[in-house]
C-alpha positions in Angstrom: 134.3 74.0 33.2 133.5 77.4 35.3 132.5 80.1 33.4 133.2 84.0 34.6 131.2 86.7 33.4 130.3 89.6 35.0 127.5 88.2 32.4 126.5 85.5 33.6 123.6 84.8 35.2 124.3 82.0 38.1 124.2 81.9 41.2 128.5 81.9 42.3 129.8 79.6 45.9 133.2 80.3 47.3 134.3 77.7 50.6 137.3 77.1 52.5 138.2 74.6 54.4 140.8 75.2 56.8 142.3 71.9 57.7 145.8 70.4 59.0 148.4 69.3 56.2 147.7 65.7 58.1 143.8 65.3 56.8 144.6 68.1 54.0 144.2 65.0 51.5 141.4 62.9 53.4 139.1 65.9 53.1 139.6 66.7 50.0 139.8 62.6 49.1 135.4 63.6 50.8 134.9 66.5 48.6 135.8 64.7 45.7 133.6 62.3 46.4 130.9 64.3 47.5 131.3 66.3 43.8 131.3 63.5 41.4 128.9 60.5 43.5 126.2 63.8 44.4 126.9 67.2 43.7 127.6 67.7 40.5 124.3 65.6 40.2 121.6 68.3 41.9 119.5 70.3 40.0 121.0 73.4 39.3 124.2 72.6 39.4 126.9 73.9 36.3 130.3 73.0 37.6 133.0 73.7 40.6 136.7 73.7 41.1 139.1 72.4 44.3 142.4 74.5 44.9 144.9 73.3 47.4 148.1 76.6 48.8 151.3 75.0 49.2 151.1 74.4 52.5 147.8 72.2 52.7 146.0 73.9 55.5 142.7 75.6 52.2 141.1 74.5 50.7 139.5 76.9 48.3 136.3 75.3 46.6 134.8 76.7 43.8 131.6 76.3 42.7 128.4 77.6 40.2 124.2 77.0 40.4 121.8 78.1 38.0 119.8 79.7 41.0 120.7 80.2 44.6 117.6 77.9 45.6 119.0 75.1 44.0 122.4 75.7 46.2 120.3 76.2 48.8 117.8 72.7 47.7 121.5 70.5 47.5 123.0 71.4 51.1 119.4 70.7 53.2 119.6 66.9 51.3 120.1 64.7 54.3 123.2 63.4 51.9 124.9 66.0 52.0 124.1 67.3 55.9 125.7 63.5 56.5 128.2 64.8 54.3 129.0 68.2 55.8 128.9 66.2 59.5 132.2 64.5 58.5 133.5 67.1 56.1 133.3 69.7 59.4 135.3 66.8 61.2 138.0 67.0 58.7 138.5 70.6 59.5 139.2 73.2 61.7 136.4 75.1 59.4 134.5 76.0 56.7 132.4 78.4 55.3 130.5 78.8 52.0 129.6 82.9 50.4 127.9 82.7 48.1 128.6 85.8 45.1 128.1 87.6 42.2 130.7 88.7 40.5 131.5 91.9 40.0 134.3 92.3 37.1 136.1 89.8 35.3 140.4 91.1 34.0 142.5 89.5 31.3 
């Protein structure tokens, strides 16, 4: 379960994917497989969540890592590079961006 807290000393990565409604489920299936079969098993992985908009034209992925280097190491593995090529073929674009929690409410 992701923890969103200003005091948490973790790396947050938010990735947005843009696709057509026709490829949304395929992309969601590929992301789910990537997390269950590979990403969640990598050193430093904490948690992740996948969100789909109503129009099925965007997926937002929220993931947390112990360190920035853990996330970058996962991206550089041959398996993830291969999976990213498949993900790229299922969407118009995707962009992972690293964030620090500035504040929380509620």
